[in-house]
C-alpha positions as CSV (number, residue, x, y, z in Angstrom):
1,M,-27.1,108.3,68.3
2,A,-25.7,110.2,71.5
3,A,-26.0,113.4,69.3
4,R,-30.0,112.7,68.5
5,L,-30.3,111.7,71.7
6,D,-28.8,115.2,73.1
7,K,-31.7,117.2,70.9
8,A,-34.4,114.7,71.8
9,A,-38.0,115.2,74.0
10,E,-37.1,113.9,77.4
11,S,-39.7,111.7,77.1
12,A,-38.0,109.9,73.6
13,V,-35.2,109.3,75.5
14,V,-37.5,107.0,78.7
15,V,-38.5,105.5,76.0
16,L,-35.5,104.6,74.7
17,A,-34.4,104.1,78.4
18,R,-36.6,101.8,79.2
19,A,-36.5,99.9,76.8
20,G,-32.2,99.2,77.4
21,D,-30.5,101.4,75.3
22,A,-27.3,102.6,78.5
23,A,-26.3,105.9,76.0
24,A,-30.3,106.5,76.4
25,F,-29.6,106.4,80.5
26,R,-27.2,108.4,80.2
27,E,-28.2,111.5,78.3
28,L,-31.6,111.1,80.7
29,V,-28.1,111.7,83.7
30,L,-26.8,114.3,81.8
31,R,-30.1,116.4,81.6
32,R,-31.3,115.9,85.8
33,Q,-27.6,115.4,87.3
34,V,-27.0,118.6,88.3
35,W,-30.9,118.9,89.6
36,V,-30.6,116.1,91.2
37,R,-27.6,116.3,93.2
38,D,-28.8,120.5,94.0
39,L,-31.1,119.0,95.9
40,L,-30.4,116.2,98.0
41,R,-27.4,118.7,98.9
42,R,-30.0,120.4,100.2
43,L,-32.3,117.5,102.6
44,C,-28.8,116.3,103.8
45,G,-27.5,119.8,104.4
46,D,-23.9,118.1,103.3
47,R,-21.8,118.5,99.5
48,A,-20.3,114.5,99.8
49,L,-23.6,113.2,100.7
50,G,-25.4,114.8,98.6
51,E,-22.8,113.4,95.9
52,D,-23.5,109.7,96.7
53,L,-27.5,109.9,97.3
54,A,-27.6,112.0,94.3
55,Q,-25.5,108.1,92.8
56,E,-27.5,105.4,94.2
57,T,-30.6,107.9,92.9
58,F,-29.8,106.8,89.8
59,V,-28.7,103.3,90.2
60,Q,-32.3,103.1,91.7
61,A,-33.8,104.8,89.2
62,W,-32.3,102.4,86.1
63,K,-33.0,99.6,88.3
64,S,-36.8,100.6,88.4
65,L,-37.1,102.3,84.6
66,G,-39.7,99.5,83.9
67,A,-42.0,100.5,85.7
68,L,-42.0,104.3,85.1
69,K,-45.6,104.1,83.7
70,S,-45.3,107.7,81.5
71,P,-42.4,108.9,80.0
72,G,-43.6,112.1,80.3
73,V,-43.4,111.9,84.0
74,F,-39.9,111.4,84.3
75,G,-38.1,114.6,86.2
76,P,-41.4,113.7,89.3
77,W,-40.4,110.2,89.6
78,L,-37.1,110.8,89.6
79,R,-37.6,113.2,93.2
80,Q,-39.7,110.9,94.5
81,I,-36.8,108.1,94.1
82,A,-34.3,110.1,95.2
83,V,-36.9,111.8,98.6
84,N,-36.7,107.6,99.3
85,V,-33.0,108.0,99.6
86,W,-32.6,110.9,101.5
87,R,-35.5,109.3,104.2
88,Q,-33.4,105.7,103.9
89,E,-30.2,107.2,104.4
90,A,-31.6,109.6,107.1
91,R,-33.6,106.2,108.7
92,K,-30.3,104.9,108.9
93,R,-28.0,107.4,109.9
94,R,-30.9,107.9,113.5
95,L,-32.3,111.1,112.0
96,I,-35.6,110.6,112.0
97,L,-37.3,108.0,114.1
98,A,-39.9,105.2,112.9
99,D,-43.2,107.3,112.4
100,E,-41.0,110.2,110.7
101,D,-43.1,112.5,113.1
102,E,-40.8,113.1,115.7
103,I,-37.1,114.1,115.7
104,L,-34.4,112.6,117.5
105,A,-32.3,116.0,118.2
106,E,-33.5,119.1,117.4
107,P,-30.0,120.7,116.5
108,D,-29.5,124.5,117.2
109,P,-31.6,127.0,116.4
110,R,-29.0,129.7,115.3
111,P,-26.3,127.7,113.8
112,A,-22.7,128.3,113.3
113,A,-21.3,131.5,111.7
114,A,-19.0,130.8,109.0
115,A,-15.9,132.6,109.1
116,D,-16.6,136.2,108.3
117,D,-20.7,135.2,110.7
118,R,-22.6,135.5,107.5
119,L,-24.7,132.8,108.2
120,D,-26.1,131.8,104.2
121,L,-29.5,129.9,103.6
122,T,-27.1,126.1,103.6
123,A,-25.8,126.9,106.9
124,A,-29.6,127.8,108.3
125,L,-31.7,124.8,106.7
126,A,-28.7,122.8,108.4
127,A,-30.2,124.1,111.3
128,L,-33.8,122.1,111.1
129,S,-33.7,118.6,111.9
130,P,-33.5,116.6,109.3
131,V,-38.3,116.1,108.4
132,Q,-39.0,120.1,108.7
133,R,-35.6,120.9,105.9
134,M,-37.0,118.1,103.9
135,C,-40.3,119.4,103.6
136,V,-39.4,122.9,103.7
137,V,-37.2,122.1,100.5
138,L,-39.6,120.0,98.9
139,S,-41.7,123.5,99.2
140,Y,-39.9,126.2,99.1
141,A,-36.4,125.1,95.9
142,E,-39.3,121.9,93.9
143,G,-42.0,124.2,94.1
144,M,-44.5,121.2,95.7
145,T,-47.7,121.5,97.3
146,H,-48.2,120.4,100.6
147,G,-50.4,117.8,99.6
148,E,-47.6,116.0,97.0
149,I,-44.8,116.0,99.2
150,A,-47.5,114.0,101.7
151,L,-47.4,111.7,98.8
152,A,-44.4,112.2,97.9
153,T,-42.8,111.4,101.9
154,G,-45.7,109.5,103.5
155,L,-45.4,112.1,106.4
156,P,-50.0,113.1,106.5
157,L,-50.3,115.8,105.2
158,G,-51.1,118.2,108.5
159,T,-47.3,117.4,109.4
160,V,-45.8,118.7,105.6
161,K,-48.5,121.7,106.2
162,S,-46.7,122.3,110.1
163,H,-43.4,121.3,109.1
164,V,-43.3,123.1,106.0
165,K,-44.7,126.3,108.4
166,R,-42.5,125.9,111.6
167,G,-39.1,125.5,109.2
168,G,-40.1,128.6,107.2
169,D,-40.4,130.3,110.1
170,K,-37.0,129.7,111.6
171,L,-35.5,130.2,108.6
172,K,-37.1,133.9,108.1
173,T,-35.6,134.4,112.3
174,I,-32.5,132.6,111.5
175,L,-32.0,134.5,108.6
176,A,-32.9,137.4,110.2
177,I,-30.4,137.4,112.8
178,G,-28.0,136.7,110.5
179,E,-29.1,140.4,108.3
180,R,-28.5,142.5,112.4
181,D,-25.5,141.1,113.5
182,D,-24.3,142.9,109.0
C-alpha cells in the first residue's frame, strides 16, 4: 500500500489519514515535513526549535485531522496549525504580548555579522521582532495575502499591513548595510 500512497493525490491520502490510516498520515508527513520545518525555522529563527515545533505541528495535525472539512485544503490547514504552534511557543517565551501587537523588547535592527562579516537573510530576519518576522515570512516566503495572514494570526488587518511594511523596510535596510560592507 505504501508504494501506492506516494503516487496518490494528496487529497486522497488525506481522506485515508482522516479515516485513521497511520501509513497515509506518514505519507503526508513525508510530503510536507521539509516545508513545515523551513516555515517554522524562518518564523522562530532557531533551527533546533524549528525542528521541535515542526514535530509538534504534525502531532497536533494528527490529533485534529478529523476536523479538516475539505481534503483539498490540507496545505493551508497545516500551515495554520504551524503558525498557531509558533504563536503558542512565542507566548510561552514571552516574545509576544497578550494583544500580540506590542513587543516586549525590540531587537537591534542591525544583527551581529557572521564570522566573514556577511549578513544573510536568516540573520536579517532574526533582527525583526517576532510578530514582524511572522508577518514578513508569511507574506514573502509563503505568499499569503494580508487578509490571509490576518485570518491565520488573529491580528487586525491594519496591524498585519504595518508589520509587513515595517519589517520589509527593516530587512531592506539591514541587507543594504551588509552589501555596502562587502
